[in-house]
C-alpha positions in Angstrom: -78.9 -20.6 -36.2 -79.1 -16.8 -35.8 -76.8 -14.6 -37.8 -74.9 -13.1 -34.9 -74.1 -16.5 -33.4 -73.1 -17.8 -36.8 -70.7 -14.9 -37.5 -69.2 -15.3 -34.1 -68.6 -19.0 -34.6 -67.1 -18.2 -38.0 -64.7 -15.7 -36.5 -63.7 -18.0 -33.7 -62.9 -20.8 -36.2 -60.9 -18.4 -38.3 -58.8 -17.6 -35.2 -58.3 -21.3 -34.6 -57.2 -21.7 -38.2 -54.6 -19.1 -37.7 -53.4 -20.7 -34.5 -53.4 -24.0 -36.3 -51.1 -22.7 -39.0 -48.6 -21.8 -36.4 -48.9 -25.2 -34.8 -48.4 -26.8 -38.1 -45.2 -24.9 -38.5 -43.9 -25.9 -35.2 -44.9 -29.6 -35.8 -43.0 -29.5 -39.2 -39.9 -28.0 -37.6 -40.0 -30.6 -34.8 -40.4 -33.4 -37.4 -37.4 -32.1 -39.4 -35.3 -31.7 -36.3 -36.1 -35.3 -35.1 -35.3 -36.6 -38.6 -32.0 -34.8 -38.5 -31.0 -36.0 -35.1 -31.9 -39.7 -36.0 -29.9 -39.5 -39.3 -26.8 -38.0 -37.7 -26.8 -40.4 -34.8 -27.3 -43.3 -37.1 -24.4 -42.2 -39.3 -22.2 -41.9 -36.3 -23.2 -45.2 -35.0 -22.6 -46.9 -38.4 -19.0 -45.4 -38.4 -18.4 -46.4 -34.8 -19.4 -50.1 -35.6 -17.3 -50.1 -38.7 -14.2 -48.9 -36.7 -14.9 -51.7 -34.2 -14.7 -54.2 -37.2 -18.2 -55.5 -36.8 -19.2 -57.7 -39.8 -20.7 -55.5 -42.5 -23.9 -57.6 -42.8 -24.8 -56.7 -39.1 -23.8 -53.1 -39.0 -27.1 -51.5 -40.3 -29.3 -53.7 -38.1 -27.2 -53.1 -35.0 -26.9 -49.3 -35.7 -30.6 -49.0 -36.0 -31.2 -50.9 -32.9 -28.8 -48.7 -31.0 -30.6 -45.6 -32.3 -34.0 -46.9 -31.7 -34.9 -44.2 -29.1 -34.2 -41.5 -31.7 -36.2 -43.4 -34.4 -39.1 -43.5 -31.9 -38.9 -39.7 -31.5 -38.8 -39.2 -35.2 -41.8 -41.5 -35.8 -43.7 -39.8 -33.0 -43.0 -36.3 -34.4 -44.2 -37.6 -37.8 -47.5 -38.8 -36.4 -48.0 -35.5 -34.5 -47.4 -33.6 -37.7 -49.9 -35.7 -39.6 -52.5 -35.3 -36.8 -52.0 -31.6 -36.8 -52.6 -31.5 -40.6 -55.8 -33.6 -40.3 -57.1 -31.3 -37.5 -56.4 -28.2 -39.6 -58.1 -29.8 -42.6 -61.1 -30.6 -40.4 -61.2 -27.0 -39.1 -61.1 -25.7 -42.8 -64.0 -27.9 -43.6 -65.9 -26.5 -40.7 -65.1 -22.9 -41.7 -66.3 -23.7 -45.3 -69.5 -25.1 -43.9 -70.1 -22.0 -41.7 -69.5 -19.8 -44.7 -72.0 -21.6 -46.7 -74.6 -21.4 -44.0 -73.8 -17.7 -43.6 -74.3 -17.1 -47.3 -77.7 -19.0 -47.2 -78.8 -17.0 -44.1 -77.9 -13.7 -45.7 -79.8 -14.5 -48.9 -83.1 -15.1 -47.0 
């Protein structure tokens, strides 16, 4: 691989790393907001069921079932966050490999 092409690829990868950092922040924020929405809705649902005099042994399961859509959104945001982190780690490994190749090319 020629030096110019290698440095260009390294520069592009560095830019993608920077963008990836922003995406990770957004994914983490989305994850936290989804968790908050789920927990607030679950607490409200538990209180509502208690007020309706539902048997205590059923309240947690029924409340979680009633909030299943929010739990799905929470779980989906968690998976998105993890996938973003893995993609960023992969990109970091690529940059590291390119840096190693660049050092080797410059020493020749």
